[in-house]
C-alpha positions as CSV (number, residue, x, y, z in Angstrom):
1,M,-19.9,-6.6,-36.2
2,S,-23.0,-4.6,-35.2
3,E,-22.7,-1.1,-33.8
4,T,-21.4,-1.0,-30.3
5,K,-21.7,1.4,-27.4
6,I,-19.5,2.2,-24.5
7,A,-21.2,3.2,-21.3
8,I,-19.6,4.2,-18.0
9,I,-22.0,4.4,-15.1
10,I,-20.9,6.4,-12.0
11,R,-22.6,6.6,-8.6
12,N,-24.3,10.0,-8.3
13,D,-23.1,10.9,-4.8
14,L,-19.4,10.9,-5.5
15,E,-17.3,14.0,-5.3
16,T,-16.2,15.5,-8.7
17,W,-12.6,14.3,-8.4
18,Q,-13.8,10.8,-7.6
19,K,-16.1,10.7,-10.6
20,L,-13.3,11.8,-12.9
21,N,-10.9,9.3,-11.4
22,V,-13.3,6.4,-11.7
23,T,-14.2,7.4,-15.3
24,A,-10.5,7.4,-16.2
25,F,-9.8,4.0,-14.6
26,L,-12.9,2.4,-16.2
27,T,-12.1,3.7,-19.6
28,G,-8.8,1.8,-19.4
29,G,-10.7,-1.3,-18.5
30,V,-12.9,-1.1,-21.6
31,L,-9.8,-0.5,-23.8
32,S,-8.1,-3.6,-22.4
33,T,-10.8,-6.0,-23.7
34,S,-11.6,-4.4,-27.0
35,D,-9.1,-4.5,-29.9
36,G,-9.5,-1.8,-32.5
37,L,-10.8,0.9,-30.2
38,L,-7.9,3.2,-30.7
39,G,-7.6,5.3,-33.9
40,E,-4.4,6.6,-35.5
41,N,-2.0,9.2,-34.1
42,Y,-3.1,12.9,-34.4
43,E,-0.8,15.4,-36.0
44,D,-1.0,19.2,-35.9
45,A,-0.2,21.6,-38.7
46,D,3.4,21.9,-37.4
47,G,4.0,18.1,-37.6
48,V,3.8,17.5,-33.9
49,T,2.2,14.1,-33.2
50,Y,-0.1,13.1,-30.4
51,T,-1.3,9.8,-29.2
52,P,-4.5,8.2,-30.6
53,L,-7.9,8.5,-29.0
54,I,-10.8,6.1,-28.6
55,I,-12.6,6.0,-32.0
56,Q,-16.0,5.6,-30.4
57,P,-18.0,8.0,-28.2
58,I,-18.4,7.1,-24.5
59,I,-21.6,7.9,-22.7
60,I,-21.4,8.7,-19.0
61,L,-24.4,7.8,-16.9
62,G,-25.2,8.4,-13.3
63,T,-27.3,6.3,-10.8
64,D,-27.4,5.5,-7.1
65,A,-25.8,2.4,-5.4
66,A,-29.0,0.3,-6.0
67,G,-28.9,1.2,-9.7
68,L,-25.3,0.1,-10.0
69,K,-26.3,-3.2,-8.4
70,K,-29.1,-3.7,-10.9
71,I,-26.9,-2.8,-13.9
72,H,-24.2,-5.2,-12.6
73,A,-26.7,-8.0,-12.3
74,R,-28.1,-7.4,-15.8
75,A,-24.6,-7.4,-17.3
76,L,-23.7,-10.6,-15.6
77,S,-27.0,-12.3,-16.7
78,R,-26.1,-11.3,-20.3
79,E,-22.4,-12.4,-19.9
80,C,-21.3,-8.9,-20.8
81,P,-17.7,-8.1,-19.8
82,L,-17.5,-5.4,-17.1
83,S,-15.0,-3.1,-15.7
84,V,-15.6,-2.4,-12.0
85,Y,-14.5,0.2,-9.5
86,I,-15.5,-0.2,-5.8
87,E,-15.4,2.3,-3.0
88,D,-12.4,0.6,-1.3
89,M,-10.2,1.4,-4.3
90,F,-10.2,5.1,-3.3
91,K,-7.9,4.0,-0.4
92,T,-5.4,2.0,-2.4
93,G,-2.4,3.2,-4.2
94,N,-1.7,0.6,-6.9
95,D,-3.2,-2.1,-9.2
96,T,-2.2,-5.0,-6.9
97,A,-4.0,-3.4,-4.0
98,N,-7.0,-2.6,-6.2
99,R,-7.4,-6.2,-7.2
100,A,-7.0,-7.3,-3.6
101,A,-9.7,-4.9,-2.6
102,V,-12.2,-6.4,-5.1
103,K,-11.1,-10.0,-4.2
104,Q,-12.1,-9.6,-0.6
105,Y,-15.8,-9.4,-1.4
106,G,-18.3,-11.8,-2.8
107,T,-20.2,-10.7,-6.0
108,D,-23.3,-9.5,-4.0
109,D,-21.2,-7.6,-1.5
110,L,-19.2,-5.4,-3.9
111,N,-19.8,-1.7,-3.1
112,F,-19.7,-0.3,-6.6
113,V,-18.9,3.4,-7.4
114,G,-18.6,2.7,-11.1
115,L,-19.1,0.2,-13.9
116,A,-18.1,0.2,-17.6
117,L,-19.1,-1.9,-20.5
118,R,-19.0,-2.2,-24.2
119,A,-21.5,-4.2,-26.2
120,E,-24.1,-3.9,-29.0
121,K,-26.0,-0.7,-28.6
122,K,-29.4,-2.4,-27.8
123,I,-27.8,-4.6,-25.1
124,V,-26.0,-1.6,-23.5
125,D,-29.4,0.3,-23.4
126,K,-31.1,-2.7,-21.8
127,I,-28.4,-3.2,-19.2
128,T,-28.2,0.5,-18.3
129,K,-31.9,1.1,-18.2
130,G,-32.8,3.5,-15.4
131,A,-29.4,5.3,-15.3
132,K,-29.5,8.9,-16.5
133,M,-27.0,10.9,-18.6
134,H,-24.5,12.5,-16.2
135,P,-25.1,16.2,-15.9
């Protein structure tokens, strides 16, 4: 397989806690669709083991609401699997409610606060064009 890239794109105007929360949820979405992304367990010098981490770097990008819509449309046109987080999900408390929040909107009406994708590097770069590295 060619080299891939993971990108998480977050809406710029979110509060810091929201950006971190969305990033964590979207990372889980990427992991759910990509076998082989987790490495081996870690072990320190005393023999204590720790869970594996993702084996690939993740870039975190920022853009505005319009930029997220463009990125979403580009990803759909390339049939690139996406993880989504919409504004309504900040008000829910569980996965069932999150899925119901997304389900109530048509594709063009989703109010994205974050997106995540994994694809070939050049495809990710084309899809995320215009988004900037998060400060």
